[in-house]
C-alpha positions in Angstrom: 10.2 -12.3 -25.6 8.8 -11.0 -22.3 5.3 -9.5 -22.5 5.6 -6.4 -20.3 1.8 -6.1 -20.1 1.5 -9.3 -18.1 1.7 -8.9 -14.3 1.4 -11.8 -11.9 0.1 -11.4 -8.4 0.5 -13.5 -5.3 -1.3 -13.0 -2.0 1.2 -14.6 0.3 -0.8 -14.0 3.4 -4.4 -13.5 4.4 -3.4 -12.0 7.7 -3.3 -8.2 8.2 -2.4 -5.8 11.0 -5.0 -3.3 9.7 -8.8 -3.3 9.7 -9.8 -1.1 6.7 -13.6 -0.9 6.5 -13.7 -1.4 2.7 -11.5 -4.4 2.7 -13.0 -7.7 1.4 -11.8 -9.3 4.6 -15.2 -8.1 5.9 -18.6 -9.2 4.8 -19.9 -5.6 4.9 -17.0 -4.1 2.8 -19.3 -2.8 0.0 -22.1 -1.4 2.3 -22.3 2.4 2.5 -22.1 4.2 5.8 -25.0 6.4 6.7 -24.2 10.1 7.1 -22.7 11.1 10.4 -22.1 7.4 11.2 -19.0 5.3 11.7 -17.8 1.8 11.2 -18.0 -0.8 14.0 -14.3 -1.1 15.1 -15.1 -4.6 16.4 -16.7 -5.9 13.2 -16.1 -9.6 12.5 -14.1 -11.0 9.6 -15.9 -12.6 6.7 -16.9 -16.1 7.9 -15.4 -17.6 4.7 -12.0 -16.0 5.1 -9.2 -18.5 5.9 -6.4 -16.9 7.8 -3.1 -18.4 6.6 0.4 -17.7 5.4 1.5 -19.4 2.2 4.4 -21.8 2.7 7.6 -20.5 1.1 8.4 -24.0 -0.2 5.0 -24.1 -2.0 5.6 -20.6 -3.5 9.1 -21.6 -4.7 7.7 -24.9 -6.2 5.1 -23.0 -8.3 7.8 -20.6 -9.6 10.2 -23.4 -10.5 7.6 -25.5 -12.3 6.5 -22.5 -14.3 9.8 -20.6 -14.6 9.0 -19.5 -18.2 6.0 -17.6 -16.9 7.9 -15.7 -14.2 11.6 -15.2 -15.2 12.0 -11.5 -15.9 8.3 -10.7 -15.5 6.7 -8.2 -13.1 5.2 -9.8 -10.0 3.2 -8.2 -7.2 2.4 -9.1 -3.7 -0.7 -7.0 -3.8 -2.4 -8.3 -0.6 -6.1 -8.1 -1.6 -7.0 -10.0 1.6 -3.9 -9.4 3.7 -0.5 -7.6 3.9 2.6 -9.4 2.7 4.7 -7.7 5.3 2.9 -9.6 8.0 4.2 -12.9 6.7 6.9 -14.2 9.2 9.1 -15.4 6.3 8.5 -12.4 3.9 12.3 -11.9 3.6 12.6 -15.3 2.0 9.9 -14.5 -0.5 11.5 -11.1 -1.4 15.0 -12.5 -1.7 13.9 -15.4 -4.0 11.5 -13.2 -5.9 14.0 -10.5 -6.7 16.4 -13.2 -8.0 13.8 -14.4 -10.5 11.4 -11.6 -11.4 12.2 -8.6 -13.5 10.4 -6.4 -10.9 8.8 -7.3 -7.6 6.2 -4.9 -6.3 4.9 -5.0 -2.8 1.8 -3.1 -1.6 1.7 -2.5 2.2 0.1 -0.2 4.8 3.7 0.3 6.1 2.8 -0.4 9.7 4.6 -3.7 10.0 8.2 -4.1 11.0 10.7 -1.4 11.7 12.8 1.1 9.7 16.0 -1.0 9.8 14.1 -3.7 7.9 13.1 -1.3 5.1 16.6 0.1 5.0 18.0 -3.3 4.4 15.5 -3.9 1.6 16.3 -0.7 -0.2 20.0 -1.3 0.1 20.0 -4.9 -1.1 17.5 -5.1 -4.0 17.6 -3.0 -7.2 14.3 -4.5 -8.6 12.1 -4.1 -5.6 9.3 -1.5 -5.7 7.4 -0.6 -2.5 4.0 0.9 -2.7 2.8 2.3 0.7 -0.9 2.9 1.3 -1.0 5.6 4.0 -3.9 8.0 4.1 -2.9 10.6 6.7 -0.1 12.2 8.5 -1.2 11.3 12.0 -3.2 8.6 13.7 -6.3 10.8 14.0 -6.7 10.9 10.3 -5.0 7.8 8.9 -6.6 5.4 11.4 -10.1 6.4 10.5 -9.7 4.2 7.5 -6.3 2.4 8.0 -7.5 1.2 11.4 -4.9 -0.2 13.8 -2.0 1.0 11.6 0.7 3.0 13.6 0.9 6.0 11.3 4.2 7.4 12.6 5.9 4.0 12.1 4.4 3.6 8.6 5.7 7.0 7.5 9.1 6.3 9.1 9.3 2.9 7.3 8.4 4.5 4.0 11.0 7.2 4.4 13.6 4.7 5.5 13.1 2.7 2.3 13.0 5.8 0.1 16.3 7.1 1.5 18.4 4.2 0.3 20.5 3.7 -2.8 17.9 1.7 -4.5 14.7 2.8 -2.7 14.9 6.4 -3.8 13.7 5.5 -7.3 11.4 2.6 -6.2 9.1 4.2 -3.6 5.5 5.0 -4.3 2.9 6.4 -1.9 -0.8 5.8 -2.5 -2.8 8.4 -0.6 -6.6 8.0 -0.6 -8.5 11.2 -0.2 -11.6 11.2 2.1 -13.7 13.9 3.8 -11.6 13.5 6.9 -8.1 13.9 5.4 -8.3 16.2 2.3 -6.7 19.1 4.2 -3.5 17.2 4.6 -2.6 17.2 1.0 -0.1 20.0 1.3 1.7 18.2 4.1 1.7 14.9 2.2 3.2 16.6 -0.9 5.8 18.2 1.3 6.7 14.9 3.0 6.9 13.2 -0.4 9.3 15.8 -1.8 11.5 15.8 1.3 12.0 12.1 1.0 12.0 11.8 -2.8 8.8 9.7 -2.9 6.5 9.6 -5.9 3.0 10.2 -4.5 -0.3 9.3 -6.1 -3.3 10.9 -4.5 -6.7 9.3 -5.3 -10.3 10.2 -4.4 -12.0 7.4 -2.6 -14.7 5.9 -4.8 -15.9 3.1 -2.5 -19.2 3.4 -0.5 -17.5 3.8 2.9 -16.3 7.3 3.5 -17.2 8.5 0.0 -15.9 12.0 -0.3 -18.5 14.7 -1.1 -18.3 17.1 -4.0 -17.5 20.2 -2.0 -14.5 18.6 -0.3 -13.4 17.0 -3.6 -13.2 20.5 -5.1 -11.3 21.8 -2.1 -8.9 18.9 -2.3 -8.3 19.6 -6.0 -7.6 23.2 -5.2 -5.1 22.3 -2.6 -3.4 19.9 -4.9 -3.2 22.3 -7.8 -1.8 25.0 -5.4 0.9 22.8 -3.9 1.7 20.2 -6.5 4.8 22.0 -7.7 6.1 21.9 -4.1 5.8 18.1 -3.9 8.1 16.6 -6.5 6.5 13.8 -8.6 2.8 13.5 -7.9 -0.6 12.7 -9.5 -4.2 13.2 -8.6 -6.8 10.7 -10.0 -10.4 9.8 -9.5 -10.5 6.2 -8.5 -9.0 3.7 -6.1 
């Protein structure tokens, strides 16, 4: 009998197109930012980080040798130190994973690849869930934290997946709320409703760009005022 509480996670790549300041790819990920300060856009990666893509053959071998642990189970490509969609062979991982796992969940910033790729995923796989981490409606907000991510492309890719026969029930949007983007909550809710996306808004709890209490109250007000216009949504404290 499958234990639905067990979720396995694979980080299939330690490469990433983004440069999020709180990511553990950087040695300073847990350091707070002084008020009225910013993050060095040229900060160096953690010296111990090895940049690599997992070989598909190695991934498949692990699954085949432990099939009883994976067949029918929930598996994620969370990407704690990278983004799975950067992997040059990610389609192989998805295709094989969806043939074995009960559900495959992929967390991504959405800025990799193009809309046609996501349309294909949403059309082909019934048990693939996509979780998009996008924290703004334009580059001038999203890129303050999701640095180097092309916001318009990310939103377009998310919408492309959501508007497919399988993607419309398997698309989730994680929107972190900061001091610099809280006012976009109504627009995010509207976008989510238009594209039938389940959106989860979360207050940033990490030291970098920690939201202040005043703007947290304002964000809560905006959410309560507009949540009924945004389809399926939640507002929570942590990230």
